[in-house]
C-alpha positions as CSV (number, residue, x, y, z in Angstrom):
1,M,16.9,-9.7,9.0
2,K,16.6,-9.1,5.4
3,N,16.0,-5.5,3.7
4,T,13.8,-4.4,1.0
5,P,15.1,-1.5,-1.4
6,F,12.0,0.3,-0.4
7,T,12.6,-0.6,3.6
8,E,15.0,2.8,4.8
9,K,11.4,4.8,3.3
10,H,9.3,3.0,5.0
11,I,11.1,3.8,8.0
12,A,11.6,7.5,7.4
13,L,7.9,7.9,6.8
14,G,7.5,6.5,10.2
15,A,6.0,2.6,9.2
16,K,5.7,0.0,12.3
17,M,7.7,-2.6,11.2
18,H,8.0,-6.6,11.4
19,E,9.5,-9.2,10.4
20,F,7.5,-11.2,6.8
21,A,9.7,-13.9,5.9
22,G,12.8,-13.3,6.9
23,Y,12.3,-9.7,5.7
24,N,11.5,-6.5,7.5
25,M,8.6,-5.2,6.0
26,P,5.5,-2.5,7.2
27,I,2.4,-3.5,8.8
28,E,1.1,0.1,9.7
29,Y,1.6,3.8,9.0
30,P,0.9,6.3,11.8
31,T,-2.0,7.6,9.8
32,G,-3.5,4.3,10.5
33,I,-5.0,1.5,8.0
34,I,-7.9,3.4,6.8
35,Q,-6.5,6.8,5.8
36,E,-3.9,4.0,4.2
37,H,-6.3,2.5,2.5
38,M,-8.0,6.1,1.4
39,T,-4.6,6.9,-0.4
40,V,-4.3,3.9,-2.2
41,V,-8.0,4.1,-3.2
42,N,-8.0,7.7,-3.9
43,V,-4.8,8.7,-5.0
44,V,-2.0,5.7,-6.2
45,G,-0.5,2.3,-3.9
46,V,2.7,0.5,-3.9
47,F,3.3,-2.8,-3.0
48,D,7.0,-3.8,-1.9
49,V,7.2,-7.4,-3.8
50,S,10.9,-7.3,-3.9
51,H,11.4,-10.1,-1.1
52,M,8.0,-12.6,-2.3
53,G,11.0,-14.4,-4.2
54,E,14.0,-14.9,-5.9
55,F,15.0,-17.0,-8.8
56,W,18.6,-18.4,-10.9
57,V,18.7,-17.0,-14.4
58,K,21.7,-18.8,-15.8
59,G,23.2,-19.0,-19.5
60,P,25.4,-17.3,-22.3
61,N,22.1,-14.9,-22.5
62,A,21.1,-14.7,-18.8
63,L,22.0,-10.8,-18.9
64,P,20.1,-9.6,-22.5
65,F,17.2,-11.6,-21.3
66,L,16.6,-10.1,-17.8
67,Q,16.7,-6.8,-19.5
68,Q,14.7,-7.6,-22.3
69,I,11.8,-8.6,-19.1
70,T,12.6,-6.4,-16.6
71,S,12.4,-2.7,-16.0
72,N,15.1,-2.2,-13.9
73,N,19.3,-2.0,-15.2
74,V,20.1,-5.7,-14.2
75,A,23.7,-5.3,-15.0
76,A,23.6,-2.7,-12.1
């Protein structure tokens, strides 16, 4: 089973984890789904989409292209 960049944080927060599409994903946190919903509504929520797809970009300008369209440092 694969892990996303957020897996360790989910575990540290006590999330109930389960396999989804080959990834170890959080299902629910100890505070419950209602509290999670209210936090998203009133504060902020983050949805980890790093498990939702992979793609290949090839060619001589692949790195500059990816550096331009993504928010992270692809070269790293």
